C-alpha positions as CSV (number, residue, x, y, z in Angstrom):
1,M,0.0,0.0,0.0
2,R,1.7,3.2,-1.2
3,Q,0.4,5.4,1.6
4,L,2.2,3.1,4.0
5,E,5.6,2.8,2.3
6,K,7.0,5.2,4.8
7,L,5.6,5.7,8.4
8,L,6.5,8.6,10.6
9,V,6.6,7.8,14.3
10,A,5.3,11.2,15.5
11,T,6.9,11.6,18.9
12,N,9.8,13.6,20.2
13,N,10.1,11.3,23.3
14,R,13.3,9.3,22.4
15,G,12.5,6.4,24.7
16,K,9.0,6.1,23.4
17,R,10.1,6.3,19.8
18,E,12.7,3.6,20.2
19,E,10.2,1.3,21.8
20,I,7.7,1.8,19.0
21,Q,10.4,1.3,16.3
22,A,11.5,-1.9,17.9
23,L,8.0,-3.3,18.1
24,L,7.2,-2.4,14.4
25,A,10.6,-3.5,13.0
26,D,9.2,-6.6,11.3
27,L,6.7,-4.7,9.1
28,P,7.7,-4.1,5.5
29,I,7.6,-0.3,6.0
30,E,10.3,2.3,6.2
31,I,9.9,3.8,9.7
32,V,11.2,7.4,10.2
33,G,11.3,9.7,13.2
34,G,12.3,13.2,14.2
35,D,15.8,12.7,13.0
36,H,14.5,12.6,9.4
37,V,11.6,15.0,9.2
38,A,10.1,17.8,11.3
39,W,6.6,18.7,12.2
40,P,4.9,21.2,14.6
41,P,3.8,19.9,18.0
42,A,0.1,19.5,18.4
43,V,-1.6,21.2,21.3
44,E,-3.0,18.3,23.4
45,T,-6.5,19.6,24.1
46,G,-8.3,16.3,24.0
47,E,-10.1,14.9,27.0
48,T,-9.2,11.3,26.1
49,Y,-6.1,9.5,25.0
50,A,-7.6,8.8,21.7
51,E,-8.4,12.4,21.0
52,N,-4.9,13.5,21.8
53,A,-3.3,10.7,19.8
54,L,-5.4,11.6,16.8
55,L,-4.5,15.3,17.2
56,K,-0.8,14.5,17.2
57,A,-1.0,12.1,14.2
58,R,-3.1,14.5,12.1
59,A,-0.7,17.4,12.8
60,A,2.2,15.2,11.6
61,V,0.4,14.1,8.5
62,S,-0.6,17.6,7.6
63,A,3.0,18.9,8.0
64,T,4.8,16.0,6.2
65,G,2.4,14.3,3.9
66,L,3.5,11.0,5.4
67,A,1.4,8.4,7.2
68,A,1.9,9.1,10.9
69,L,1.6,7.0,14.0
70,A,1.2,8.8,17.4
71,D,0.2,7.7,20.8
72,D,-1.1,9.2,24.0
73,S,-0.5,7.3,27.1
74,G,-0.8,7.8,30.8
75,L,-0.8,6.4,34.3
76,E,-4.2,5.9,36.0
77,V,-4.0,5.5,39.8
78,D,-7.2,4.2,41.3
79,V,-7.1,6.0,44.7
80,L,-6.6,9.3,42.8
81,G,-9.7,8.8,40.7
82,G,-7.7,7.8,37.6
83,E,-5.2,10.7,37.8
84,P,-2.9,11.7,36.4
85,G,-4.4,10.1,33.3
86,V,-4.3,12.2,30.2
87,R,-2.2,14.8,32.1
88,S,0.5,12.3,33.0
89,A,3.3,14.1,31.1
90,R,2.2,17.5,32.6
91,F,1.1,16.3,36.0
92,A,3.5,18.7,37.9
93,G,3.0,21.5,35.3
94,P,3.5,22.2,31.6
95,A,7.3,22.2,31.8
96,A,7.5,19.3,34.3
97,D,10.1,16.6,33.8
98,D,9.9,12.9,34.9
99,A,11.5,13.6,38.3
100,A,8.9,16.4,39.1
101,N,6.0,14.2,38.0
102,N,7.2,11.3,40.1
103,E,7.8,13.5,43.1
104,L,4.3,14.9,42.9
105,L,2.7,11.5,42.5
106,L,4.6,10.2,45.6
107,A,3.4,13.3,47.5
108,R,-0.2,12.7,46.5
109,L,0.1,9.0,47.6
110,A,1.8,9.7,50.9
111,G,0.2,7.6,53.6
112,V,-1.8,5.4,51.2
113,P,-1.2,1.8,52.0
114,A,0.4,-0.5,49.4
115,A,-2.9,-2.5,48.8
116,A,-4.6,0.7,47.8
117,R,-1.9,1.9,45.4
118,T,-3.2,-0.1,42.4
119,A,-2.7,1.5,39.0
120,R,-2.5,0.9,35.3
121,F,-0.6,2.3,32.3
122,V,-2.9,3.0,29.4
123,C,-1.8,3.6,25.8
124,T,-3.9,4.6,22.8
125,M,-2.3,4.5,19.3
126,A,-3.5,6.4,16.4
127,L,-2.4,5.8,12.8
128,V,-3.5,8.4,10.3
129,L,-3.0,8.0,6.5
130,P,-2.5,10.8,4.0
131,D,-6.0,10.3,2.7
132,G,-7.4,10.9,6.2
133,R,-8.3,7.4,7.2
134,A,-7.5,6.6,10.8
135,I,-7.1,3.6,13.0
136,V,-7.1,3.6,16.8
137,T,-6.0,0.8,19.1
138,R,-5.6,0.6,22.9
139,G,-3.6,-1.4,25.4
140,S,-3.2,-1.4,29.2
141,V,-1.1,-3.2,31.9
142,E,-1.9,-3.4,35.6
143,G,0.5,-2.7,38.5
144,V,1.1,-1.0,41.8
145,I,2.8,2.3,42.6
146,L,5.7,1.9,45.1
147,A,6.6,4.3,47.8
148,A,10.0,4.9,46.3
149,A,11.6,4.6,42.8
150,R,13.5,1.4,41.9
151,G,15.6,1.1,38.8
152,S,17.0,3.6,36.3
153,G,15.6,2.1,33.1
154,G,12.6,3.1,31.1
155,F,11.2,6.6,31.4
156,G,8.3,8.5,32.9
157,Y,6.7,6.7,35.9
158,D,8.4,3.4,35.1
159,P,10.6,3.3,38.2
160,L,7.6,3.6,40.4
161,F,5.4,1.1,38.6
162,Y,5.7,-2.4,40.1
163,Y,4.7,-5.2,37.9
164,A,4.0,-8.4,39.9
165,P,4.8,-11.0,37.2
166,F,8.3,-9.5,37.0
167,A,8.6,-9.0,40.8
168,A,10.2,-5.7,39.6
169,T,9.4,-2.2,38.5
170,F,9.4,-1.3,34.8
171,G,12.4,0.8,35.7
172,E,14.2,-2.4,36.8
173,A,13.0,-4.6,34.0
174,A,15.1,-5.3,30.8
175,A,13.8,-3.3,27.9
176,A,13.0,-6.4,25.9
177,A,11.0,-7.9,28.7
178,K,9.1,-4.7,29.3
179,N,8.3,-4.5,25.6
180,E,6.6,-7.8,25.7
181,V,4.0,-6.7,28.2
182,S,3.8,-2.9,28.3
183,H,0.6,-1.0,27.5
184,R,2.4,0.4,24.5
185,S,3.4,-3.0,23.2
186,R,-0.2,-4.2,23.5
187,A,-1.6,-1.2,21.7
188,L,1.1,-1.6,19.0
189,R,0.5,-5.3,18.5
190,A,-3.1,-4.5,17.9
191,M,-2.1,-1.7,15.5
192,A,0.4,-4.0,13.7
193,E,-2.4,-6.5,12.9
194,R,-4.5,-3.7,11.5
195,V,-1.5,-2.4,9.4
196,R,-0.8,-5.9,8.1
197,A,-4.4,-6.0,6.9
198,L,-3.9,-2.7,5.1
199,L,-0.8,-4.1,3.4
200,T,-2.5,-7.1,1.8
201,P,-3.2,-6.9,-1.9
202,E,-6.9,-6.7,-1.3
203,A,-6.4,-3.4,0.6
204,G,-5.3,-1.7,-2.6
205,A,-2.5,0.7,-3.4
């Protein structure tokens, strides 16, 4: 399918981009990122992950003319009513970094017992083609927020997110192991199946 000969991974988050590229490496598509093309950042005004992912993908398509894949993801903590949710990257403010977001999360959870610190990572992927067609997929993974960070791997809230099957946080887990179970990998696997369907001869050129 000509519209999918080249796919832009529309994120400036290096860790996220590398994770996406690794998980889509087996597809017969040239995958490019911010090192190859530039696009203006979308203003994330959506109320849901899907709305924000579509805003980002459509902005990238409009600027580059390439098919674009974007995601919006977040951490939902049950005792906080699902916060930080779609504001996960901006939890501690518009210019917040990972350390500030993690510090605020720990402060909000101070005194909350371990059994009540259940949470999940959620990811929504949006693929937008140059002709305007869009595909949206979703993935999630359940865990618990620890009282202190463990591990230096991953990014975002990974060092606080304890995943019981690993007996480790996502910050401690090897990247390959995390990629097998992460919210992003689950959304991407669903997206990869949809993309493969588009690439069949029946899908047209």
